PDB file of N, CA, C and O in Angstrom:
ATOM      1  N   UNK A   1       1.061  -1.211  -0.051  1.00  0.00           N
ATOM      2  CA  UNK A   1      -0.274   0.405  -0.240  1.00  0.00           C
ATOM      3  C   UNK A   1       1.229   1.645  -0.324  1.00  0.00           C
ATOM      4  O   UNK A   1       2.385   1.899   0.013  1.00  0.00           O
ATOM      5  N   UNK A   2       0.189   1.991  -0.958  1.00  0.00           N
ATOM      6  CA  UNK A   2       1.097   3.716  -0.697  1.00  0.00           C
ATOM      7  C   UNK A   2       0.851   4.744  -0.044  1.00  0.00           C
ATOM      8  O   UNK A   2      -0.148   5.430  -0.259  1.00  0.00           O
ATOM      9  N   UNK A   3       1.888   5.053   1.020  1.00  0.00           N
ATOM     10  CA  UNK A   3       1.239   5.902   2.200  1.00  0.00           C
ATOM     11  C   UNK A   3       1.171   7.052   1.634  1.00  0.00           C
ATOM     12  O   UNK A   3       0.493   8.034   1.936  1.00  0.00           O
ATOM     13  N   UNK A   4       1.855   6.896   0.854  1.00  0.00           N
ATOM     14  CA  UNK A   4       1.161   8.460   0.018  1.00  0.00           C
ATOM     15  C   UNK A   4       0.251   9.416  -1.036  1.00  0.00           C
ATOM     16  O   UNK A   4       0.353  10.506  -1.598  1.00  0.00           O
ATOM     17  N   UNK A   5      -0.743   8.253  -0.933  1.00  0.00           N
ATOM     18  CA  UNK A   5      -1.991   8.369  -1.260  1.00  0.00           C
ATOM     19  C   UNK A   5      -2.798   9.283  -0.956  1.00  0.00           C
ATOM     20  O   UNK A   5      -3.620   9.828  -1.692  1.00  0.00           O
ATOM     21  N   UNK A   6      -2.481   9.561   0.655  1.00  0.00           N
ATOM     22  CA  UNK A   6      -3.610  10.478   1.572  1.00  0.00           C
ATOM     23  C   UNK A   6      -5.191   9.696   1.640  1.00  0.00           C
ATOM     24  O   UNK A   6      -5.622   8.559   1.449  1.00  0.00           O
ATOM     25  N   UNK A   7      -5.757  11.053   2.035  1.00  0.00           N
ATOM     26  CA  UNK A   7      -7.308  10.403   2.530  1.00  0.00           C
ATOM     27  C   UNK A   7      -8.031  10.203   1.125  1.00  0.00           C
ATOM     28  O   UNK A   7      -7.653  10.450  -0.020  1.00  0.00           O
ATOM     29  N   UNK A   8      -9.244   9.650   1.649  1.00  0.00           N
ATOM     30  CA  UNK A   8     -10.045   9.811  -0.014  1.00  0.00           C
ATOM     31  C   UNK A   8     -10.772  11.131  -0.119  1.00  0.00           C
ATOM     32  O   UNK A   8     -11.199  11.749   0.856  1.00  0.00           O
ATOM     33  N   UNK A   9     -10.866  11.469  -1.224  1.00  0.00           N
ATOM     34  CA  UNK A   9     -11.816  12.784  -1.215  1.00  0.00           C
ATOM     35  C   UNK A   9     -13.254  12.327  -1.316  1.00  0.00           C
ATOM     36  O   UNK A   9     -14.036  13.269  -1.445  1.00  0.00           O
ATOM     37  N   UNK A  10     -13.679  11.402  -1.297  1.00  0.00           N
ATOM     38  CA  UNK A  10     -15.113  11.479  -1.788  1.00  0.00           C
ATOM     39  C   UNK A  10     -15.753  10.155  -0.932  1.00  0.00           C
ATOM     40  O   UNK A  10     -15.096   9.114  -0.967  1.00  0.00           O
ATOM     41  N   UNK A  11     -17.335  10.183   0.021  1.00  0.00           N
ATOM     42  CA  UNK A  11     -16.962   8.327   1.030  1.00  0.00           C
ATOM     43  C   UNK A  11     -18.176   8.247  -0.030  1.00  0.00           C
ATOM     44  O   UNK A  11     -18.353   8.664  -1.175  1.00  0.00           O
ATOM     45  N   UNK A  12     -18.874   7.558   0.844  1.00  0.00           N
ATOM     46  CA  UNK A  12     -20.007   6.280   0.247  1.00  0.00           C
ATOM     47  C   UNK A  12     -21.052   7.279   0.289  1.00  0.00           C
ATOM     48  O   UNK A  12     -21.098   8.116   1.191  1.00  0.00           O
ATOM     49  N   UNK A  13     -22.018   7.216  -0.794  1.00  0.00           N
ATOM     50  CA  UNK A  13     -23.387   7.944  -0.517  1.00  0.00           C
ATOM     51  C   UNK A  13     -23.005   9.612  -1.181  1.00  0.00           C
ATOM     52  O   UNK A  13     -23.883  10.416  -1.496  1.00  0.00           O
ATOM     53  N   UNK A  14     -21.952   9.797  -1.259  1.00  0.00           N
ATOM     54  CA  UNK A  14     -21.667  11.354  -2.352  1.00  0.00           C
ATOM     55  C   UNK A  14     -22.239  11.172  -3.200  1.00  0.00           C
ATOM     56  O   UNK A  14     -22.601  10.035  -3.506  1.00  0.00           O
ATOM     57  N   UNK A  15     -22.535  12.272  -3.911  1.00  0.00           N
ATOM     58  CA  UNK A  15     -23.178  12.315  -5.346  1.00  0.00           C
ATOM     59  C   UNK A  15     -22.127  13.327  -5.540  1.00  0.00           C
ATOM     60  O   UNK A  15     -21.656  14.235  -4.856  1.00  0.00           O
ATOM     61  N   UNK A  16     -21.823  12.598  -7.330  1.00  0.00           N
ATOM     62  CA  UNK A  16     -20.408  13.205  -7.989  1.00  0.00           C
ATOM     63  C   UNK A  16     -20.741  12.842  -9.422  1.00  0.00           C
ATOM     64  O   UNK A  16     -21.396  11.902  -9.872  1.00  0.00           O
ATOM     65  N   UNK A  17     -20.061  13.925 -10.064  1.00  0.00           N
ATOM     66  CA  UNK A  17     -19.590  14.436 -11.511  1.00  0.00           C
ATOM     67  C   UNK A  17     -18.721  12.924 -12.051  1.00  0.00           C
ATOM     68  O   UNK A  17     -18.460  12.385 -10.976  1.00  0.00           O
ATOM     69  N   UNK A  18     -18.284  12.207 -12.933  1.00  0.00           N
ATOM     70  CA  UNK A  18     -17.451  11.665 -13.213  1.00  0.00           C
ATOM     71  C   UNK A  18     -17.691  11.175 -15.431  1.00  0.00           C
ATOM     72  O   UNK A  18     -18.523  11.214 -16.337  1.00  0.00           O
ATOM     73  N   UNK A  19     -15.869  10.676 -15.055  1.00  0.00           N
ATOM     74  CA  UNK A  19     -15.796  10.578 -16.275  1.00  0.00           C
ATOM     75  C   UNK A  19     -16.643   9.494 -16.752  1.00  0.00           C
ATOM     76  O   UNK A  19     -17.854   9.705 -16.688  1.00  0.00           O
ATOM     77  N   UNK A  20     -16.237   8.332 -17.234  1.00  0.00           N
ATOM     78  CA  UNK A  20     -16.729   7.037 -18.038  1.00  0.00           C
ATOM     79  C   UNK A  20     -16.220   6.735 -19.492  1.00  0.00           C
ATOM     80  O   UNK A  20     -16.892   7.556 -20.115  1.00  0.00           O
ATOM     81  N   UNK A  21     -15.740   6.321 -20.085  1.00  0.00           N
ATOM     82  CA  UNK A  21     -15.412   6.118 -21.321  1.00  0.00           C
ATOM     83  C   UNK A  21     -15.276   7.526 -22.019  1.00  0.00           C
ATOM     84  O   UNK A  21     -14.468   8.390 -21.679  1.00  0.00           O
ATOM     85  N   UNK A  22     -16.196   7.626 -23.053  1.00  0.00           N
ATOM     86  CA  UNK A  22     -15.980   9.526 -23.453  1.00  0.00           C
ATOM     87  C   UNK A  22     -17.367  10.108 -22.846  1.00  0.00           C
ATOM     88  O   UNK A  22     -17.897  11.068 -23.405  1.00  0.00           O
ATOM     89  N   UNK A  23     -17.845   9.624 -21.903  1.00  0.00           N
ATOM     90  CA  UNK A  23     -19.476  10.328 -21.488  1.00  0.00           C
ATOM     91  C   UNK A  23     -18.763  11.032 -19.671  1.00  0.00           C
ATOM     92  O   UNK A  23     -17.853  10.736 -18.896  1.00  0.00           O
ATOM     93  N   UNK A  24     -19.744  11.941 -19.747  1.00  0.00           N
ATOM     94  CA  UNK A  24     -19.211  12.625 -18.822  1.00  0.00           C
ATOM     95  C   UNK A  24     -20.863  12.182 -17.938  1.00  0.00           C
ATOM     96  O   UNK A  24     -21.827  12.539 -18.616  1.00  0.00           O
ATOM     97  N   UNK A  25     -21.252  11.483 -16.577  1.00  0.00           N
ATOM     98  CA  UNK A  25     -21.762  10.820 -15.907  1.00  0.00           C
ATOM     99  C   UNK A  25     -22.076  11.485 -14.197  1.00  0.00           C
ATOM    100  O   UNK A  25     -21.287  12.041 -13.432  1.00  0.00           O
ATOM    101  N   UNK A  26     -23.483  11.167 -14.027  1.00  0.00           N
ATOM    102  CA  UNK A  26     -23.693  11.731 -12.298  1.00  0.00           C
ATOM    103  C   UNK A  26     -24.000  10.502 -11.788  1.00  0.00           C
ATOM    104  O   UNK A  26     -24.667   9.564 -12.225  1.00  0.00           O
ATOM    105  N   UNK A  27     -23.256  10.723 -10.568  1.00  0.00           N
ATOM    106  CA  UNK A  27     -23.865   8.838 -10.200  1.00  0.00           C
ATOM    107  C   UNK A  27     -23.809   8.745  -8.389  1.00  0.00           C
ATOM    108  O   UNK A  27     -23.662   9.753  -7.698  1.00  0.00           O
ATOM    109  N   UNK A  28     -23.936   7.538  -7.898  1.00  0.00           N
ATOM    110  CA  UNK A  28     -23.484   7.881  -6.470  1.00  0.00           C
ATOM    111  C   UNK A  28     -22.485   6.699  -6.290  1.00  0.00           C
ATOM    112  O   UNK A  28     -22.229   5.751  -7.033  1.00  0.00           O
ATOM    113  N   UNK A  29     -21.876   7.149  -4.750  1.00  0.00           N
ATOM    114  CA  UNK A  29     -20.840   6.292  -4.894  1.00  0.00           C
ATOM    115  C   UNK A  29     -21.499   5.097  -3.705  1.00  0.00           C
ATOM    116  O   UNK A  29     -22.291   5.287  -2.782  1.00  0.00           O
ATOM    117  N   UNK A  30     -20.992   4.161  -4.044  1.00  0.00           N
ATOM    118  CA  UNK A  30     -21.603   2.689  -3.266  1.00  0.00           C
ATOM    119  C   UNK A  30     -20.742   2.331  -3.070  1.00  0.00           C
ATOM    120  O   UNK A  30     -20.791   1.944  -1.903  1.00  0.00           O
ATOM    121  N   UNK A  31     -19.287   2.056  -3.691  1.00  0.00           N
ATOM    122  CA  UNK A  31     -18.288   1.422  -2.646  1.00  0.00           C
ATOM    123  C   UNK A  31     -17.110   2.320  -3.119  1.00  0.00           C
ATOM    124  O   UNK A  31     -16.946   2.798  -4.242  1.00  0.00           O
ATOM    125  N   UNK A  32     -16.140   2.474  -1.757  1.00  0.00           N
ATOM    126  CA  UNK A  32     -14.532   2.990  -1.821  1.00  0.00           C
ATOM    127  C   UNK A  32     -13.779   2.351  -1.477  1.00  0.00           C
ATOM    128  O   UNK A  32     -13.661   1.904  -0.336  1.00  0.00           O
ATOM    129  N   UNK A  33     -12.996   2.137  -2.535  1.00  0.00           N
ATOM    130  CA  UNK A  33     -11.799   0.894  -1.830  1.00  0.00           C
ATOM    131  C   UNK A  33     -10.362   1.678  -1.420  1.00  0.00           C
ATOM    132  O   UNK A  33      -9.466   1.548  -2.255  1.00  0.00           O
ATOM    133  N   UNK A  34     -10.094   2.361  -0.396  1.00  0.00           N
ATOM    134  CA  UNK A  34      -9.144   2.877  -0.170  1.00  0.00           C
ATOM    135  C   UNK A  34      -7.492   1.747  -0.677  1.00  0.00           C
ATOM    136  O   UNK A  34      -7.132   0.620  -0.339  1.00  0.00           O
ATOM    137  N   UNK A  35      -6.895   2.813  -1.614  1.00  0.00           N
ATOM    138  CA  UNK A  35      -5.726   1.989  -2.190  1.00  0.00           C
ATOM    139  C   UNK A  35      -6.081   1.345  -3.646  1.00  0.00           C
ATOM    140  O   UNK A  35      -5.352   0.722  -4.419  1.00  0.00           O
ATOM    141  N   UNK A  36      -7.711   1.780  -3.769  1.00  0.00           N
ATOM    142  CA  UNK A  36      -8.168   0.635  -5.309  1.00  0.00           C
ATOM    143  C   UNK A  36      -8.112  -0.370  -5.268  1.00  0.00           C
ATOM    144  O   UNK A  36      -7.498  -0.825  -4.303  1.00  0.00           O
ATOM    145  N   UNK A  37      -8.743  -1.409  -6.331  1.00  0.00           N
ATOM    146  CA  UNK A  37      -8.798  -2.383  -6.673  1.00  0.00           C
ATOM    147  C   UNK A  37      -7.846  -2.665  -6.932  1.00  0.00           C
ATOM    148  O   UNK A  37      -6.885  -1.907  -7.063  1.00  0.00           O
ATOM    149  N   UNK A  38      -7.875  -4.645  -7.174  1.00  0.00           N
ATOM    150  CA  UNK A  38      -6.927  -5.050  -7.655  1.00  0.00           C
ATOM    151  C   UNK A  38      -5.779  -4.759  -8.490  1.00  0.00           C
ATOM    152  O   UNK A  38      -4.588  -4.970  -8.262  1.00  0.00           O
ATOM    153  N   UNK A  39      -6.566  -4.031  -9.896  1.00  0.00           N
ATOM    154  CA  UNK A  39      -5.457  -3.748 -10.820  1.00  0.00           C
ATOM    155  C   UNK A  39      -4.944  -2.405 -11.041  1.00  0.00           C
ATOM    156  O   UNK A  39      -4.287  -1.880 -11.940  1.00  0.00           O
ATOM    157  N   UNK A  40      -5.565  -1.920  -9.691  1.00  0.00           N
ATOM    158  CA  UNK A  40      -4.853  -0.401  -9.250  1.00  0.00           C
ATOM    159  C   UNK A  40      -4.098  -0.567  -8.205  1.00  0.00           C
ATOM    160  O   UNK A  40      -3.155   0.187  -7.967  1.00  0.00           O
ATOM    161  N   UNK A  41      -4.413  -1.551  -7.474  1.00  0.00           N
ATOM    162  CA  UNK A  41      -3.846  -1.966  -5.901  1.00  0.00           C
ATOM    163  C   UNK A  41      -2.637  -0.301  -5.255  1.00  0.00           C
ATOM    164  O   UNK A  41      -1.462  -0.125  -5.577  1.00  0.00           O
ATOM    165  N   UNK A  42      -3.064   0.155  -4.796  1.00  0.00           N
ATOM    166  CA  UNK A  42      -1.642   1.026  -4.192  1.00  0.00           C
ATOM    167  C   UNK A  42      -1.286   2.411  -5.022  1.00  0.00           C
ATOM    168  O   UNK A  42      -0.719   3.442  -4.662  1.00  0.00           O
ATOM    169  N   UNK A  43      -1.895   1.974  -6.367  1.00  0.00           N
ATOM    170  CA  UNK A  43      -1.645   3.587  -6.894  1.00  0.00           C
ATOM    171  C   UNK A  43      -2.437   4.686  -6.939  1.00  0.00           C
ATOM    172  O   UNK A  43      -2.218   5.890  -7.069  1.00  0.00           O
ATOM    173  N   UNK A  44      -3.444   3.990  -6.799  1.00  0.00           N
ATOM    174  CA  UNK A  44      -4.965   5.023  -6.446  1.00  0.00           C
ATOM    175  C   UNK A  44      -6.308   5.015  -5.839  1.00  0.00           C
ATOM    176  O   UNK A  44      -6.837   3.904  -5.857  1.00  0.00           O
ATOM    177  N   UNK A  45      -6.959   5.913  -5.335  1.00  0.00           N
ATOM    178  CA  UNK A  45      -8.148   5.288  -4.626  1.00  0.00           C
ATOM    179  C   UNK A  45      -9.028   4.556  -5.930  1.00  0.00           C
ATOM    180  O   UNK A  45      -8.474   4.657  -7.025  1.00  0.00           O
ATOM    181  N   UNK A  46     -10.056   3.990  -5.905  1.00  0.00           N
ATOM    182  CA  UNK A  46     -11.481   3.700  -6.404  1.00  0.00           C
ATOM    183  C   UNK A  46     -12.694   3.513  -5.534  1.00  0.00           C
ATOM    184  O   UNK A  46     -12.745   3.217  -4.340  1.00  0.00           O
ATOM    185  N   UNK A  47     -13.758   3.776  -6.480  1.00  0.00           N
ATOM    186  CA  UNK A  47     -14.701   4.124  -6.151  1.00  0.00           C
ATOM    187  C   UNK A  47     -16.266   3.026  -7.070  1.00  0.00           C
ATOM    188  O   UNK A  47     -16.267   2.613  -8.230  1.00  0.00           O
ATOM    189  N   UNK A  48     -16.615   2.972  -6.736  1.00  0.00           N
ATOM    190  CA  UNK A  48     -17.900   2.075  -7.546  1.00  0.00           C
ATOM    191  C   UNK A  48     -19.461   2.543  -7.380  1.00  0.00           C
ATOM    192  O   UNK A  48     -20.081   2.319  -6.341  1.00  0.00           O
ATOM    193  N   UNK A  49     -19.869   3.022  -8.185  1.00  0.00           N
ATOM    194  CA  UNK A  49     -20.599   4.119  -8.544  1.00  0.00           C
ATOM    195  C   UNK A  49     -22.170   3.703  -9.560  1.00  0.00           C
ATOM    196  O   UNK A  49     -22.162   2.869 -10.466  1.00  0.00           O
ATOM    197  N   UNK A  50     -23.304   4.435  -9.167  1.00  0.00           N
ATOM    198  CA  UNK A  50     -24.054   4.102  -9.351  1.00  0.00           C
ATOM    199  C   UNK A  50     -25.106   4.736  -9.975  1.00  0.00           C
ATOM    200  O   UNK A  50     -26.105   4.981  -9.298  1.00  0.00           O
ATOM    201  N   UNK A  51     -25.060   5.143 -11.501  1.00  0.00           N
ATOM    202  CA  UNK A  51     -26.049   6.051 -12.143  1.00  0.00           C
ATOM    203  C   UNK A  51     -26.900   4.946 -13.129  1.00  0.00           C
ATOM    204  O   UNK A  51     -27.035   3.750 -13.386  1.00  0.00           O
ATOM    205  N   UNK A  52     -27.407   6.453 -13.504  1.00  0.00           N
ATOM    206  CA  UNK A  52     -28.426   5.778 -15.005  1.00  0.00           C
ATOM    207  C   UNK A  52     -27.231   6.654 -16.197  1.00  0.00           C
ATOM    208  O   UNK A  52     -26.590   7.692 -16.358  1.00  0.00           O
ATOM    209  N   UNK A  53     -27.599   5.120 -16.897  1.00  0.00           N
ATOM    210  CA  UNK A  53     -26.880   5.642 -18.338  1.00  0.00           C
ATOM    211  C   UNK A  53     -27.255   4.733 -19.644  1.00  0.00           C
ATOM    212  O   UNK A  53     -26.941   3.545 -19.712  1.00  0.00           O
ATOM    213  N   UNK A  54     -27.712   5.182 -20.309  1.00  0.00           N
ATOM    214  CA  UNK A  54     -28.556   4.989 -21.870  1.00  0.00           C
ATOM    215  C   UNK A  54     -30.052   4.504 -20.981  1.00  0.00           C
ATOM    216  O   UNK A  54     -30.241   3.345 -21.350  1.00  0.00           O
ATOM    217  N   UNK A  55     -30.723   4.737 -20.385  1.00  0.00           N
ATOM    218  CA  UNK A  55     -32.065   4.779 -19.891  1.00  0.00           C
ATOM    219  C   UNK A  55     -31.949   3.755 -19.046  1.00  0.00           C
ATOM    220  O   UNK A  55     -33.075   3.382 -18.718  1.00  0.00           O
ATOM    221  N   UNK A  56     -30.987   3.039 -18.471  1.00  0.00           N
ATOM    222  CA  UNK A  56     -30.640   1.889 -17.390  1.00  0.00           C
ATOM    223  C   UNK A  56     -30.161   2.430 -16.311  1.00  0.00           C
ATOM    224  O   UNK A  56     -29.522   3.478 -16.410  1.00  0.00           O
ATOM    225  N   UNK A  57     -30.365   1.854 -15.126  1.00  0.00           N
ATOM    226  CA  UNK A  57     -29.332   1.703 -13.846  1.00  0.00           C
ATOM    227  C   UNK A  57     -28.020   1.202 -14.290  1.00  0.00           C
ATOM    228  O   UNK A  57     -28.111   0.096 -14.822  1.00  0.00           O
ATOM    229  N   UNK A  58     -26.766   1.708 -14.230  1.00  0.00           N
ATOM    230  CA  UNK A  58     -25.459   1.134 -14.234  1.00  0.00           C
ATOM    231  C   UNK A  58     -25.228   0.972 -12.812  1.00  0.00           C
ATOM    232  O   UNK A  58     -25.747   1.535 -11.847  1.00  0.00           O
ATOM    233  N   UNK A  59     -24.093  -0.167 -12.919  1.00  0.00           N
ATOM    234  CA  UNK A  59     -22.758  -0.229 -11.434  1.00  0.00           C
ATOM    235  C   UNK A  59     -21.449   0.104 -12.285  1.00  0.00           C
ATOM    236  O   UNK A  59     -21.033  -0.673 -13.144  1.00  0.00           O
ATOM    237  N   UNK A  60     -21.037   0.913 -12.082  1.00  0.00           N
ATOM    238  CA  UNK A  60     -20.080   0.436 -12.854  1.00  0.00           C
ATOM    239  C   UNK A  60     -18.300   0.779 -11.713  1.00  0.00           C
ATOM    240  O   UNK A  60     -17.910   1.832 -11.210  1.00  0.00           O
ATOM    241  N   UNK A  61     -17.927  -0.038 -11.705  1.00  0.00           N
ATOM    242  CA  UNK A  61     -16.769  -0.598 -10.565  1.00  0.00           C
ATOM    243  C   UNK A  61     -15.374  -0.028 -10.996  1.00  0.00           C
ATOM    244  O   UNK A  61     -14.903  -0.113 -12.130  1.00  0.00           O
ATOM    245  N   UNK A  62     -14.723   0.637  -9.784  1.00  0.00           N
ATOM    246  CA  UNK A  62     -13.382   0.312 -10.241  1.00  0.00           C
ATOM    247  C   UNK A  62     -13.217   2.234 -10.809  1.00  0.00           C
ATOM    248  O   UNK A  62     -12.036   2.367 -11.129  1.00  0.00           O
ATOM    249  N   UNK A  63     -13.635   2.989 -10.916  1.00  0.00           N
ATOM    250  CA  UNK A  63     -13.460   4.137 -10.740  1.00  0.00           C
ATOM    251  C   UNK A  63     -12.709   5.137 -10.229  1.00  0.00           C
ATOM    252  O   UNK A  63     -13.212   5.918  -9.421  1.00  0.00           O
ATOM    253  N   UNK A  64     -11.124   5.275 -10.714  1.00  0.00           N
ATOM    254  CA  UNK A  64     -10.564   5.629 -10.599  1.00  0.00           C
ATOM    255  C   UNK A  64     -10.394   7.244  -9.750  1.00  0.00           C
ATOM    256  O   UNK A  64     -10.853   8.207 -10.363  1.00  0.00           O
ATOM    257  N   UNK A  65     -10.058   7.379  -9.038  1.00  0.00           N
ATOM    258  CA  UNK A  65     -10.508   8.920  -7.939  1.00  0.00           C
ATOM    259  C   UNK A  65     -10.280   9.988  -8.986  1.00  0.00           C
ATOM    260  O   UNK A  65     -11.241  10.686  -9.309  1.00  0.00           O
ATOM    261  N   UNK A  66      -8.986  10.198  -9.598  1.00  0.00           N
ATOM    262  CA  UNK A  66      -8.777  11.155 -11.071  1.00  0.00           C
ATOM    263  C   UNK A  66      -9.993  10.802 -11.500  1.00  0.00           C
ATOM    264  O   UNK A  66     -10.769  11.613 -10.996  1.00  0.00           O
ATOM    265  N   UNK A  67     -10.318  10.378 -11.862  1.00  0.00           N
ATOM    266  CA  UNK A  67     -12.285  10.199 -13.172  1.00  0.00           C
ATOM    267  C   UNK A  67     -12.865  11.123 -12.400  1.00  0.00           C
ATOM    268  O   UNK A  67     -13.219  12.016 -13.169  1.00  0.00           O
ATOM    269  N   UNK A  68     -13.156  11.399 -11.309  1.00  0.00           N
ATOM    270  CA  UNK A  68     -13.860  12.007 -10.593  1.00  0.00           C
ATOM    271  C   UNK A  68     -13.978  13.738 -10.766  1.00  0.00           C
ATOM    272  O   UNK A  68     -13.239  14.626 -10.340  1.00  0.00           O
ATOM    273  N   UNK A  69     -14.897  13.782 -11.360  1.00  0.00           N
ATOM    274  CA  UNK A  69     -14.433  15.681 -11.968  1.00  0.00           C
ATOM    275  C   UNK A  69     -14.842  16.033 -10.608  1.00  0.00           C
ATOM    276  O   UNK A  69     -14.146  16.998 -10.290  1.00  0.00           O
ATOM    277  N   UNK A  70     -15.853  15.635  -9.380  1.00  0.00           N
ATOM    278  CA  UNK A  70     -16.690  16.514  -8.441  1.00  0.00           C
ATOM    279  C   UNK A  70     -17.821  15.910  -7.755  1.00  0.00           C
ATOM    280  O   UNK A  70     -18.286  14.778  -7.886  1.00  0.00           O
ATOM    281  N   UNK A  71     -18.343  17.297  -6.659  1.00  0.00           N
ATOM    282  CA  UNK A  71     -19.193  16.601  -6.426  1.00  0.00           C
ATOM    283  C   UNK A  71     -20.497  16.968  -7.326  1.00  0.00           C
ATOM    284  O   UNK A  71     -20.038  17.861  -8.038  1.00  0.00           O
ATOM    285  N   UNK A  72     -21.783  16.809  -7.688  1.00  0.00           N
ATOM    286  CA  UNK A  72     -22.605  17.222  -8.211  1.00  0.00           C
ATOM    287  C   UNK A  72     -23.069  18.811  -7.980  1.00  0.00           C
ATOM    288  O   UNK A  72     -22.206  19.461  -7.389  1.00  0.00           O
ATOM    289  N   UNK A  73     -24.133  19.466  -8.295  1.00  0.00           N
ATOM    290  CA  UNK A  73     -24.492  21.110  -7.936  1.00  0.00           C
ATOM    291  C   UNK A  73     -25.060  20.482  -7.106  1.00  0.00           C
ATOM    292  O   UNK A  73     -25.705  19.448  -7.278  1.00  0.00           O
ATOM    293  N   UNK A  74     -24.784  21.316  -5.683  1.00  0.00           N
ATOM    294  CA  UNK A  74     -25.753  21.042  -4.460  1.00  0.00           C
ATOM    295  C   UNK A  74     -25.025  20.292  -3.442  1.00  0.00           C
ATOM    296  O   UNK A  74     -25.124  20.460  -2.227  1.00  0.00           O
ATOM    297  N   UNK A  75     -24.370  19.549  -3.977  1.00  0.00           N
ATOM    298  CA  UNK A  75     -23.125  18.985  -2.835  1.00  0.00           C
ATOM    299  C   UNK A  75     -21.885  19.766  -2.574  1.00  0.00           C
ATOM    300  O   UNK A  75     -21.284  20.701  -3.103  1.00  0.00           O
ATOM    301  N   UNK A  76     -21.708  18.703  -1.152  1.00  0.00           N
ATOM    302  CA  UNK A  76     -20.340  19.425  -0.692  1.00  0.00           C
ATOM    303  C   UNK A  76     -19.528  18.280   0.335  1.00  0.00           C
ATOM    304  O   UNK A  76     -18.441  18.564   0.838  1.00  0.00           O
TER     305      UNK A  76
END
């Protein structure tokens, strides 16, 4: 584990805006992986997000913290 990662910027249930493929989506954090998922272990924190995409509910897993743009409007 990389001790230089610092604390996670986001917490469970935060509503955020994030990049996924070529889209910008809005979602809610349902899992927060300190230090990242297995494929990025120790490189960055990651999150699993629930969102609406193409008219359906999606669970997008292992979103790197750097792909989260920030909080949705009205959140902080």
